[in-house]
GUMARKE-720856 format. One record per residue (C-alpha): residue in three letters; x, y, z. Coordinates in Angstrom, 2 decimals. Layout:
N
<palum rest="ALA" c1="X" c2="Y" c3="Z"/>
...
***
This chain:
140
<palum rest="UNK" c1="-38.19" c2="46.47" c3="-13.81"/>
<palum rest="UNK" c1="-35.76" c2="49.18" c3="-12.91"/>
<palum rest="UNK" c1="-32.48" c2="49.27" c3="-14.60"/>
<palum rest="UNK" c1="-29.49" c2="51.52" c3="-13.58"/>
<palum rest="UNK" c1="-26.42" c2="51.34" c3="-15.71"/>
<palum rest="UNK" c1="-23.04" c2="53.00" c3="-14.74"/>
<palum rest="UNK" c1="-19.62" c2="53.14" c3="-16.62"/>
<palum rest="UNK" c1="-16.37" c2="54.57" c3="-15.30"/>
<palum rest="UNK" c1="-13.55" c2="55.46" c3="-17.65"/>
<palum rest="UNK" c1="-10.01" c2="55.19" c3="-16.54"/>
<palum rest="UNK" c1="-7.40" c2="57.41" c3="-18.12"/>
<palum rest="UNK" c1="-4.69" c2="55.48" c3="-19.85"/>
<palum rest="UNK" c1="-2.06" c2="58.22" c3="-20.61"/>
<palum rest="UNK" c1="-3.14" c2="58.07" c3="-24.27"/>
<palum rest="UNK" c1="-2.80" c2="61.48" c3="-25.86"/>
<palum rest="UNK" c1="-5.10" c2="60.42" c3="-28.63"/>
<palum rest="UNK" c1="-7.98" c2="60.32" c3="-26.23"/>
<palum rest="UNK" c1="-8.83" c2="56.62" c3="-25.69"/>
<palum rest="UNK" c1="-9.70" c2="53.64" c3="-27.80"/>
<palum rest="UNK" c1="-13.18" c2="52.69" c3="-26.31"/>
<palum rest="UNK" c1="-16.62" c2="53.08" c3="-27.66"/>
<palum rest="UNK" c1="-19.98" c2="52.86" c3="-25.85"/>
<palum rest="UNK" c1="-23.37" c2="52.42" c3="-27.46"/>
<palum rest="UNK" c1="-26.73" c2="51.90" c3="-26.13"/>
<palum rest="UNK" c1="-29.31" c2="50.33" c3="-28.46"/>
<palum rest="UNK" c1="-32.95" c2="49.45" c3="-28.30"/>
<palum rest="UNK" c1="-33.79" c2="45.73" c3="-28.83"/>
<palum rest="UNK" c1="-36.42" c2="44.73" c3="-31.41"/>
<palum rest="UNK" c1="-38.55" c2="42.79" c3="-28.88"/>
<palum rest="UNK" c1="-38.31" c2="45.44" c3="-26.22"/>
<palum rest="UNK" c1="-35.39" c2="46.35" c3="-23.90"/>
<palum rest="UNK" c1="-31.95" c2="47.59" c3="-24.18"/>
<palum rest="UNK" c1="-28.40" c2="46.46" c3="-25.06"/>
<palum rest="UNK" c1="-25.36" c2="48.43" c3="-23.83"/>
<palum rest="UNK" c1="-22.19" c2="47.72" c3="-25.83"/>
<palum rest="UNK" c1="-18.63" c2="48.46" c3="-24.78"/>
<palum rest="UNK" c1="-15.82" c2="48.04" c3="-27.08"/>
<palum rest="UNK" c1="-12.09" c2="48.74" c3="-26.53"/>
<palum rest="UNK" c1="-9.42" c2="48.56" c3="-29.09"/>
<palum rest="UNK" c1="-6.15" c2="47.19" c3="-27.72"/>
<palum rest="UNK" c1="-3.33" c2="49.66" c3="-28.48"/>
<palum rest="UNK" c1="-2.79" c2="53.44" c3="-28.71"/>
<palum rest="UNK" c1="-3.26" c2="56.08" c3="-31.44"/>
<palum rest="UNK" c1="-5.84" c2="57.66" c3="-33.54"/>
<palum rest="UNK" c1="-6.65" c2="54.49" c3="-35.61"/>
<palum rest="UNK" c1="-7.35" c2="52.38" c3="-32.56"/>
<palum rest="UNK" c1="-9.61" c2="54.98" c3="-31.29"/>
<palum rest="UNK" c1="-11.58" c2="54.89" c3="-34.46"/>
<palum rest="UNK" c1="-11.70" c2="50.93" c3="-34.30"/>
<palum rest="UNK" c1="-13.32" c2="51.02" c3="-30.90"/>
<palum rest="UNK" c1="-15.99" c2="53.35" c3="-31.94"/>
<palum rest="UNK" c1="-16.50" c2="51.40" c3="-35.30"/>
<palum rest="UNK" c1="-17.06" c2="48.14" c3="-33.37"/>
<palum rest="UNK" c1="-19.45" c2="49.63" c3="-30.90"/>
<palum rest="UNK" c1="-21.59" c2="51.04" c3="-33.63"/>
<palum rest="UNK" c1="-21.44" c2="47.91" c3="-35.83"/>
<palum rest="UNK" c1="-22.59" c2="45.77" c3="-32.84"/>
<palum rest="UNK" c1="-25.34" c2="48.11" c3="-32.05"/>
<palum rest="UNK" c1="-26.62" c2="48.00" c3="-35.61"/>
<palum rest="UNK" c1="-26.57" c2="44.07" c3="-35.60"/>
<palum rest="UNK" c1="-28.41" c2="43.93" c3="-32.43"/>
<palum rest="UNK" c1="-31.04" c2="46.60" c3="-33.53"/>
<palum rest="UNK" c1="-31.46" c2="44.41" c3="-36.68"/>
<palum rest="UNK" c1="-32.34" c2="41.36" c3="-34.44"/>
<palum rest="UNK" c1="-28.91" c2="39.47" c3="-34.37"/>
<palum rest="UNK" c1="-28.59" c2="37.42" c3="-31.16"/>
<palum rest="UNK" c1="-26.04" c2="38.66" c3="-28.73"/>
<palum rest="UNK" c1="-23.81" c2="35.55" c3="-28.95"/>
<palum rest="UNK" c1="-23.60" c2="35.94" c3="-32.74"/>
<palum rest="UNK" c1="-22.64" c2="39.70" c3="-32.68"/>
<palum rest="UNK" c1="-18.96" c2="39.12" c3="-31.42"/>
<palum rest="UNK" c1="-18.44" c2="36.41" c3="-34.10"/>
<palum rest="UNK" c1="-19.74" c2="38.63" c3="-36.88"/>
<palum rest="UNK" c1="-17.40" c2="41.57" c3="-35.55"/>
<palum rest="UNK" c1="-14.52" c2="39.10" c3="-35.26"/>
<palum rest="UNK" c1="-15.03" c2="38.09" c3="-38.94"/>
<palum rest="UNK" c1="-15.23" c2="41.68" c3="-40.01"/>
<palum rest="UNK" c1="-11.90" c2="42.45" c3="-38.17"/>
<palum rest="UNK" c1="-10.25" c2="39.33" c3="-39.69"/>
<palum rest="UNK" c1="-11.31" c2="40.19" c3="-43.14"/>
<palum rest="UNK" c1="-11.11" c2="44.05" c3="-43.16"/>
<palum rest="UNK" c1="-8.08" c2="44.55" c3="-40.86"/>
<palum rest="UNK" c1="-6.11" c2="41.49" c3="-41.79"/>
<palum rest="UNK" c1="-6.09" c2="40.15" c3="-38.20"/>
<palum rest="UNK" c1="-3.85" c2="43.00" c3="-37.01"/>
<palum rest="UNK" c1="-6.45" c2="44.69" c3="-34.67"/>
<palum rest="UNK" c1="-7.53" c2="43.33" c3="-31.38"/>
<palum rest="UNK" c1="-10.86" c2="44.59" c3="-29.70"/>
<palum rest="UNK" c1="-12.38" c2="43.64" c3="-26.40"/>
<palum rest="UNK" c1="-16.28" c2="43.80" c3="-26.58"/>
<palum rest="UNK" c1="-18.80" c2="43.37" c3="-23.81"/>
<palum rest="UNK" c1="-22.57" c2="43.24" c3="-24.52"/>
<palum rest="UNK" c1="-25.11" c2="43.63" c3="-21.72"/>
<palum rest="UNK" c1="-28.66" c2="43.09" c3="-22.70"/>
<palum rest="UNK" c1="-31.93" c2="43.63" c3="-20.77"/>
<palum rest="UNK" c1="-34.95" c2="42.08" c3="-22.75"/>
<palum rest="UNK" c1="-38.19" c2="43.31" c3="-21.32"/>
<palum rest="UNK" c1="-40.24" c2="40.78" c3="-23.46"/>
<palum rest="UNK" c1="-38.67" c2="37.71" c3="-21.55"/>
<palum rest="UNK" c1="-37.59" c2="39.57" c3="-18.40"/>
<palum rest="UNK" c1="-33.96" c2="38.39" c3="-18.79"/>
<palum rest="UNK" c1="-30.57" c2="39.96" c3="-18.36"/>
<palum rest="UNK" c1="-27.72" c2="38.35" c3="-20.50"/>
<palum rest="UNK" c1="-24.29" c2="39.30" c3="-21.41"/>
<palum rest="UNK" c1="-21.61" c2="38.32" c3="-24.06"/>
<palum rest="UNK" c1="-18.00" c2="39.11" c3="-23.34"/>
<palum rest="UNK" c1="-14.70" c2="38.82" c3="-25.17"/>
<palum rest="UNK" c1="-12.75" c2="40.83" c3="-22.65"/>
<palum rest="UNK" c1="-10.25" c2="40.30" c3="-19.69"/>
<palum rest="UNK" c1="-12.10" c2="43.03" c3="-17.70"/>
<palum rest="UNK" c1="-14.51" c2="41.71" c3="-15.11"/>
<palum rest="UNK" c1="-18.22" c2="42.45" c3="-15.23"/>
<palum rest="UNK" c1="-20.03" c2="43.19" c3="-11.99"/>
<palum rest="UNK" c1="-23.73" c2="42.80" c3="-11.71"/>
<palum rest="UNK" c1="-25.32" c2="44.07" c3="-8.60"/>
<palum rest="UNK" c1="-28.85" c2="42.95" c3="-7.75"/>
<palum rest="UNK" c1="-31.11" c2="43.08" c3="-4.68"/>
<palum rest="UNK" c1="-29.04" c2="40.78" c3="-2.40"/>
<palum rest="UNK" c1="-25.50" c2="40.66" c3="-3.72"/>
<palum rest="UNK" c1="-22.99" c2="41.58" c3="-6.31"/>
<palum rest="UNK" c1="-22.02" c2="39.02" c3="-8.98"/>
<palum rest="UNK" c1="-18.41" c2="39.22" c3="-10.39"/>
<palum rest="UNK" c1="-17.98" c2="37.59" c3="-13.79"/>
<palum rest="UNK" c1="-14.20" c2="37.46" c3="-14.31"/>
<palum rest="UNK" c1="-13.69" c2="34.77" c3="-16.96"/>
<palum rest="UNK" c1="-11.07" c2="35.86" c3="-19.48"/>
<palum rest="UNK" c1="-12.23" c2="35.92" c3="-22.98"/>
<palum rest="UNK" c1="-9.98" c2="36.18" c3="-26.01"/>
<palum rest="UNK" c1="-10.16" c2="39.66" c3="-27.83"/>
<palum rest="UNK" c1="-11.80" c2="39.75" c3="-31.27"/>
<palum rest="UNK" c1="-9.86" c2="40.15" c3="-34.48"/>
<palum rest="UNK" c1="-6.48" c2="38.40" c3="-34.01"/>
<palum rest="UNK" c1="-6.87" c2="34.72" c3="-33.14"/>
<palum rest="UNK" c1="-8.87" c2="32.19" c3="-35.11"/>
<palum rest="UNK" c1="-12.15" c2="30.70" c3="-33.84"/>
<palum rest="UNK" c1="-12.88" c2="33.24" c3="-31.14"/>
<palum rest="UNK" c1="-16.06" c2="32.63" c3="-29.16"/>
<palum rest="UNK" c1="-17.67" c2="34.94" c3="-26.58"/>
<palum rest="UNK" c1="-18.34" c2="34.15" c3="-22.92"/>
<palum rest="UNK" c1="-22.21" c2="34.11" c3="-22.74"/>
***
C-alpha cells in the first residue's frame, strides 16, 4: 500500500500566525492517522487551542481510542475546560494497515478530497465544530 498525504495552508491575514494544528501519529495496530485541527477565531489563544486539540487527539489515537470517539472526547474537554466558548474544527484521516482500510472522522465545514486510482471523491458534508454546541457527533 502506497500513501501520499498533502496539505495546503492558506494565509488568513492573522498576525498571530494561524490557529491550526497538524499531527501525524502511529496507530497501535499498524498504520497512521493524520489529524488537522483549526480553532475558529483569531489571536494567540486560538492558535494554542488548535495545536492543543491536535496533540490531544493524537495521544488518544495512539492510546487506541477509536476515531469516531476522539472528536467526542475533545468536545467534552472543550466544554468543561473552556466553558463552551471555543470552537474547533477537527478532521481525522486514518490508514489502518492491519485491516487495509481508510477511514475519516470530521467535524468541519471544509471539504475532504480523496484521490484514488480511478477518481477523486469529495466529502463536503458540513459537520458542527467541537466545543460550543451540545451533543456534537462527527461525520464518519
